[in-house]
C-alpha positions as CSV (number, residue, x, y, z in Angstrom):
1,M,0.0,0.0,0.0
2,A,2.8,2.4,0.8
3,T,4.2,2.1,-2.7
4,G,0.9,2.9,-4.4
5,R,0.6,6.1,-2.3
6,C,4.0,7.3,-3.3
7,R,3.3,6.9,-6.9
8,R,0.2,9.0,-6.7
9,E,2.1,11.7,-4.8
10,H,4.9,11.7,-7.4
11,G,2.3,12.0,-10.2
12,F,0.7,15.0,-8.5
13,A,4.0,16.8,-8.1
14,Y,4.7,16.1,-11.8
15,V,1.4,17.8,-12.8
16,L,2.1,20.7,-10.5
17,L,5.6,21.1,-12.2
18,L,4.0,21.1,-15.6
19,I,1.5,23.8,-14.6
20,A,4.3,25.9,-13.1
21,I,6.3,25.6,-16.4
22,A,3.2,26.5,-18.4
23,L,2.6,29.6,-16.2
24,L,6.3,30.6,-16.4
25,G,6.1,30.4,-20.2
26,L,3.0,32.5,-20.3
27,V,4.5,35.2,-18.0
28,A,7.7,35.2,-20.2
29,S,5.6,35.6,-23.4
30,V,3.6,38.5,-21.9
31,S,6.9,40.1,-20.7
32,L,8.4,39.9,-24.2
33,S,5.3,41.4,-25.7
34,L,5.3,44.3,-23.3
35,G,9.1,44.8,-23.8
36,A,8.7,44.9,-27.5
37,A,5.8,47.5,-27.2
38,M,7.9,49.6,-24.8
39,A,10.9,49.4,-27.2
40,R,8.7,50.5,-30.1
41,R,7.2,53.4,-28.1
42,D,10.7,54.5,-27.2
43,A,11.8,54.3,-30.9
44,E,8.8,56.5,-31.8
45,R,9.8,59.1,-29.2
46,Q,13.3,59.1,-30.6
47,L,11.9,59.4,-34.2
48,L,9.9,62.4,-33.1
49,A,12.9,64.0,-31.5
50,I,15.2,63.3,-34.5
51,G,12.4,64.4,-36.9
52,L,12.0,67.7,-35.1
53,E,15.8,68.3,-35.3
54,L,15.7,67.5,-39.0
55,Q,12.7,69.8,-39.5
56,Q,14.5,72.6,-37.8
57,A,17.6,72.0,-39.9
58,L,15.5,72.2,-43.1
59,R,13.8,75.4,-41.9
60,S,17.2,76.9,-41.0
61,Y,18.6,76.0,-44.5
62,A,15.5,77.6,-46.2
63,G,15.7,80.7,-43.9
64,I,12.3,80.1,-42.4
65,P,11.7,81.2,-38.8
66,A,11.2,78.5,-36.3
67,G,7.6,79.3,-35.5
68,A,6.3,79.7,-39.1
69,I,3.4,77.5,-40.0
70,L,2.5,78.9,-43.3
71,P,4.2,78.0,-46.6
72,A,7.2,80.1,-47.2
73,P,9.3,80.9,-50.3
74,G,12.5,79.3,-48.9
75,R,13.9,76.2,-50.6
76,G,15.3,73.0,-49.0
77,P,18.6,71.4,-49.9
78,R,19.2,69.0,-52.7
79,T,20.8,66.4,-50.4
80,L,20.7,65.7,-46.7
81,E,24.5,66.2,-46.7
82,D,23.9,69.9,-47.6
83,L,22.5,70.3,-44.1
84,L,25.8,69.2,-42.6
85,R,27.8,71.8,-44.6
86,D,25.8,74.4,-46.5
87,P,27.4,74.8,-49.9
88,R,25.8,78.1,-50.5
89,A,27.6,79.9,-47.7
90,P,31.2,81.0,-47.7
91,G,33.1,79.3,-44.8
92,I,31.4,76.6,-42.8
93,Q,27.7,76.8,-42.0
94,R,26.0,73.8,-40.4
95,H,22.3,73.4,-40.0
96,L,22.6,69.8,-38.6
97,R,25.5,68.2,-36.6
98,Q,25.1,64.7,-38.0
99,L,22.9,62.6,-40.2
100,Y,20.9,60.3,-37.9
101,T,19.8,56.8,-38.4
102,D,16.1,56.0,-38.3
103,P,15.4,54.6,-34.8
104,L,12.6,52.4,-36.2
105,T,14.6,50.8,-39.0
106,G,18.1,51.2,-37.7
107,R,19.2,52.5,-41.1
108,A,20.1,56.0,-42.4
109,D,17.8,55.7,-45.4
110,W,15.2,58.3,-44.9
111,G,12.2,58.9,-47.2
112,L,12.4,62.2,-48.9
113,V,9.6,64.5,-50.1
114,R,10.9,66.7,-53.0
115,D,9.4,69.5,-55.0
116,G,9.3,69.5,-58.8
117,Q,12.8,70.9,-59.0
118,G,14.3,68.2,-56.7
119,Y,14.7,70.2,-53.6
120,I,13.9,68.4,-50.3
121,L,10.6,69.6,-48.7
122,G,10.4,66.9,-46.0
123,I,11.7,63.7,-44.5
124,H,9.9,60.7,-43.3
125,S,10.7,57.2,-41.9
126,M,10.7,54.2,-44.2
127,A,9.4,52.0,-41.4
128,E,6.4,49.9,-42.1
129,G,3.5,49.7,-39.6
130,Q,1.1,51.9,-37.8
131,P,2.3,54.3,-35.1
132,I,1.4,53.6,-31.5
133,Q,1.0,57.3,-30.7
134,R,-2.0,58.6,-32.6
135,T,-2.9,61.8,-30.7
136,A,-1.5,64.4,-28.3
137,F,1.2,65.7,-30.7
138,A,2.9,69.1,-30.3
139,P,1.1,71.9,-32.3
140,T,3.9,71.8,-35.0
141,L,3.1,68.1,-35.6
142,A,-0.7,68.4,-35.6
143,G,-0.7,66.7,-39.1
144,F,0.4,63.5,-37.4
145,E,-2.9,63.0,-35.7
146,E,-4.4,59.6,-36.6
147,A,-1.6,58.9,-39.2
148,G,-2.0,55.4,-40.7
149,S,1.7,54.9,-41.2
150,Y,5.1,56.1,-40.1
151,R,5.5,57.3,-43.7
152,N,2.8,59.9,-43.0
153,W,4.9,61.5,-40.3
154,V,6.6,64.0,-42.6
155,F,9.0,66.4,-40.9
156,G,10.0,69.4,-43.0
157,L,9.2,72.8,-44.4
158,P,5.8,74.4,-43.8
159,L,3.6,73.0,-46.5
160,P,0.0,73.4,-47.4
161,P,-1.9,70.5,-45.6
162,E,-3.2,69.2,-48.9
163,T,0.4,68.5,-50.0
164,L,0.9,66.2,-47.2
165,R,-2.5,64.6,-47.4
166,H,-2.2,64.2,-51.2
167,P,1.5,63.4,-51.9
168,T,0.9,63.6,-55.6
169,N,1.5,67.3,-55.2
170,A,5.1,66.4,-54.1
171,I,7.5,63.6,-55.0
172,M,7.8,61.1,-52.2
173,Q,10.8,58.7,-52.3
């Protein structure tokens, strides 16, 4: 009789061990999902900070005041490298300290919005997917509200809203 009782107790411990392993796997899975969401949210914050710096550099290059929200006659550069060292100015004039990598893709290949003459009007991420942040943007980024893609987050010169809503008015790369 004693041996039968031991077998049942060992079987019960084995079932408890399996349940504990399953719960541990579930907790690990949820933790990984939350970690990935937190990392993506952090990458979005970095993208917004880098985008605002790129936007300020484009405005500085075009001679547009920081607070301007209306379209202005200034032109953007032909290449992003022109922001590092302005070829139009004698001596060294920098509008940007460095070319940043896209925090969502990890690459330095930005999407560019150009006008008909090839001047850069705006910059956007090449990342696929829908942004986590959909509301509560700074007033200068009000066009980002309810954007369906990171490619709709265009940082750049003040443009008429219809240009950003209907990119056929500009050339998006």
